[in-house]
N, C-alpha and C positions, 0 to 999 in steps of 0.2 A: 252127208256128214263130211265128205272129203273136203268141201269148201271150208267148213268150220275148222277142220284140222289144218288146212293150209293157212288159214288166217291166224290161228292161235298156237300152232305147233303141238307138240306132244303133251305139254303141261296143261293145255286147255285154257279157257278164259277165266277160270277161277270162280265161276258161278254156274249154277245148274242151267243148262240150255237144252233146247230141243229143236231139231231141224224140222221145218214144215213148209210145204208148198201149197199155196192158196191161189186159185184162179179168180180173177175179177178186176174191177177198177181198183187201183192201188190204195187209195185212202180207205174206202169202205172195207176192202179185203183185209187190210192190216187191223182195222178196228174190230172186225168180226172175230179175230183171233185174240187180240189183246183186250178182252172184254171184262176182266175182273179188276176190282180196285187195287189189288196187290201186284198186278202186272206192271212191267216197265217196257215201254215201247221206245226203241231208239231209231230215229230217222235222220237221214242226211238233210241238211239245210243248205244246199248249194246255192251259189250266186246265180241269178238268172236275169237275163235282159228283158226289156219290155216285150220283145217279139215272142219269146218263149212263154212269158206269163199270159200273153193274149191267146196263144194256141192251146196251152195246157195249164190248168190250175196247179198250184203247188200242193203236193202230197203232204209235205211237212205242215203247212198251214192248216190243211184240212184236219190232220190228226190232232194238232194242237187245239183246234176249235171244238172238236167233237168227241175227243177221247174221254172215257170214264176211268182211265188209269193215268199214271204219271207218264209223260212224254219227254224224252231227252232229244232235242234237236241239235245235232252235231254240225258245226260249220265246216266248210271245206278246209283242207290243209293249206297253210300259207305258201307251201311249195307248189301248189297246183298251177298257178299262173306261170311260174318259171318252167315247170315241166312241159306245159302246153307250148310255151315259146320255144323250148329246145326241140320238141317234136316237130313244130312247124318249120323251124330252121333246117332240121334234118330232112324233112320231106322235100324242101326246095333246094337241098344241098348247099346251104349257106353255112359259112364257117361259124363255129361257136367259140366265143372267148371264155375259156374255163375260169378265168379270174373273176368274171362276173358271177359265176355260180358259187364261188367261195364266200362272197359277202354275206 
């Protein structure tokens, strides 16, 4: 529950939540828990290249295709590419122009 507290703070998410750990293949494991029609399953729908798709199928697509409850697929943040670029530049000790981040 500490992770949920870290994510939402003291006020909480504003809806009833329950922390649960399930072992297994991601798609089937998520659907085994979100198995009632009134459940809401929220999954990340990150961008993936052809190489990653070939190695591992998308959990979000699996859940969208097989769920018996509502599924909300959340796209990645628009800032993710910029943060990845900044991290890469920091790793290689390349200067970062802060004016580019302000746009």
